[in-house]
Every structure is written in C-alpha cells, then in structure tokens.
N, C-alpha and C positions, 0 to 999 in steps of 0.2 A: 733811627727810629726807635730801636730797643731801649736806649738809655733813658728817655723821659719816663717811660712806663716802669722801668727798673727803680728810678729815683722816687717815683710815686709810691711804689711798693715799699721802698726803704723809708719813706716818711711815715707810713702806716706802721712798720716795724718799730721805729724810734718812738712814736707816739704811744704804742702799746707798752713797750718796755720801760719808758720813763714814768708813766703813771703806775704801771705794775711794781716797779722797784721801789718807788716812794711809799706805796701802800704796804709792800712787803716789809720794808725797813721798819714801819710803824708797828705793824703786827708782830714782826720778829723781835723787836725791842720789848714789847709788852710780855710776850711769851718767854723770852730769855731771861727778863728779870724775875718773873714769876718762877721760873724753873730754878733759880738759886735762892729763892725765899724760903720761909719757914711754914708757910701755909700749906698743909698736906693736901687739901682739897684742890687748891689752885695748881699746885705742882702735878698732882694727878692729871688734872685737865689738860696742862701744858704737854705732859708726856704722851697722853692719848692723841692729842692733836698732831704732834710731831710724828708720832709713830704711824698714824693713819695717812698723813700726807706723804711721807717719805716711803711708805710701804706700798703705795699704789702709783702706777705710771701716770705721767702728766696727761696722756691721751685719754685715759679713763676719767680723770678729773675734768678735762674739757668736756667730754661727752656728758658727764653727770651734770655739770652746771648748765649746759646749753640745752640738753635734751631731757635729762632726768628731773631736775628741780621744777621746771615748768609744768610738768605733768601732775606733780604733787601739790604744788602751791598755786596753780592756776594763774600764772603770770608768764611773760614772755620777755626774755633778755635778747637784745641785738647780739649778733655774732662778736662784734668788737668788744662789747661790755662783758660778755661771758668769757671771751678769750683773755681779756685783761685780768678779770677776776681770777681766772685759773692760774695764770702766770704769777700773780700776787701771792695767792695762797701757796702754791708750790714752792716759790722762792722763800717765803717767809719761815717755813719750817726749817730749811737749811741755815737761813740767817739767824733764827732763834738759837740754833746750836752753836753758831759762830759767836754770837754775843754772849752766850752762856759760858763758853770756854774763855773768851776775852775777860769776863768779869772774874772768873775763878782764877785766872792768871795773875791777878793782883793780890798782894800779900793780904791775908785776913786781918792782920793787925791794923791796917789802915781803916777798916770798917769799925773795928772795936774802938779805935782812937776817936773817930768822929762820932760815934754814938756816946762815948763818955763825955764829949764836949757838949752834949745836948741835942744833937741832930737826930731826927728820926731816921728810920731805915731808908725811906725814899729820898730824903734830903741827902743822906750820906751817899747813897747810890748816885744821885744826880750831880752833886757838887764835888765829890771825892773819887768815887770809884770809876764811873763812866768816862770822865775826862781823861783818865790814864788809860783805861782799857781800850778806848776808841782808837787810839794809835795803833794797837796791835790788831784790831779788828779790820781796819781799812783794806789791806790787801786781799784777805779772804773774802770780804764782802764784795769787793769789786769782781774778784774771780767768779763768785756766784752770779753776779749781775751778767758777766759775759756768758756764763752757761745759759742763764734765762734768756739772754738775747738770742742765742742759738735755737733755744727751745721754741721761739716764736714761730719757727717754720712749721711746727706741728699744727698750728692754728688754721692752716689751709684746709685741714679736715672738716672744719665747719664753715668754709666758704669765704674766710678772710683773705683778701688779696695783699698780702704782705710781700716781703722781698722774694722769698723762695717761689711762692706761688706766682708771682709776676714772671718770674724766669720760666716756669713751666708753661704758662700761657703763651709767652713769646715763642718758645721752642716748638710748640704745637703748630704755630702758624708759619714759622720761618724755617724750621728743621735745622737751625744753627746751634746745636746743643753745646758744642765746644766753646764758641765765642761768648754765648749767653752765660754759661756757668762760670766762665773766667770772670765776666763782669760782676756777677752775683758774688763770687768770692772776694773780688777786690773791694766791693762796697763794704761787705761785712768786715773785711780787714781794717778799712778806714775807720768805721765806727768803733771797732775794738781798740785800735791805736789811740783813738781820742780818749776812750776810757782809761787806757793805760797811762797815758800822759797826764790825765787828771789825777790819777792815783799817786803818781810820783810827785806831782805838785803838792798834793795834800800831805804826803808823807815828809817832804821837805819842810813845809810850813810848820807842822806839828812837832817836828824834832828840833827846831831851832830854839 
C-alpha cells in the first residue's frame, strides 16, 4: 500500500524538478552570458543576483516566496508554484556560474575571430562559443540538477506532498520507518540514475 503513495509523491517531485530546471537553465544562461559581457551595469546586476541567491538558504527563499511576497504584493501563490519558483531561482544562480566558467574556458581568440568576421557579440556567443562550451557544461549542470532534485525535500515545509513528505506521512501511519525510507531512497536513486545515463548519452553524442 505504501508504494502507490510514494510513486505519487515521486511524480510531484519529478514535475517540480523538471519545470524548475528548465526555468533555471534559461535564467542561468541569461545571467551567465551577462556576467561575461562588457556591460558594467548588467554585470553588477548578475553578481548581486548570484550573491543573494547563493548567500541565502533555500528554505529561506521558499518561505520568502510563499509567505513573504504575498503579504507585500497582495497575491497568493499555490505551494507547488512557489516551490517550483524557489527551486528554479536557487538552481539558476549556481547554473549561471557553471555557464560563466564554461564560456570562459573557451579561448578568447575565437570570440575575437568571430567578431572580426562581422558577427555581433550575441551571434558569436550563440554560434561559436556556446556550442563548444556546452560540452563542458553538461556534467556540472546535471550535477546541479541532481542537487536540486534532492533539495525538493525541503518543499514539504510549505505543505507540498513530494517524495520525502509522502514517506513521512506513510511512516506516521504504519510506523515502518526502515522499509519506507529504503523505498524512498531507492526511488531517488532510480531518478538520479536516469539523469546520469542521460548525461552520458549527451556527452557521447557531442564528442562524436
């Protein structure tokens, strides 16, 4: 009887992490590219964003988005929406630094060469730099995705019934802590293994 409830919690976890990571990648890419650009104002914004997000605990960010913002802006987010936004924002700051490091790992001469051919900065970034840098970014980006996947357990603090929370509820009614946590850990391992296999496939494809 425990497995269906755990699988339902796992579905919620996968749903949150999938949307969260996609949004985090988009934000992280924008912030990462800005952070290697020449616009001082935008770079300052990017650094403040990364510093604020990385300098505060995820739990504080979750509470701020779910409890804090609605009191100021007079609107209400569902727990799932607030949790997904918090995961996305938290992961985006770390991904921005991964993307920045990946871009800087490409020889600067390639940017200069593409600019001399008439490409704009963003065209050079999109057509020349990023296609090379992304091969180096994939492993650390997936590693951050795995960390964020584990971080979804924090979302039980605002009432989201994800995988870990489902396990806690089952234990409260069955008192079978050992068996339930074994199953919870096994489900996390399966999801993480799928991510790891996907990473290996992407690396093989891009290095051919």
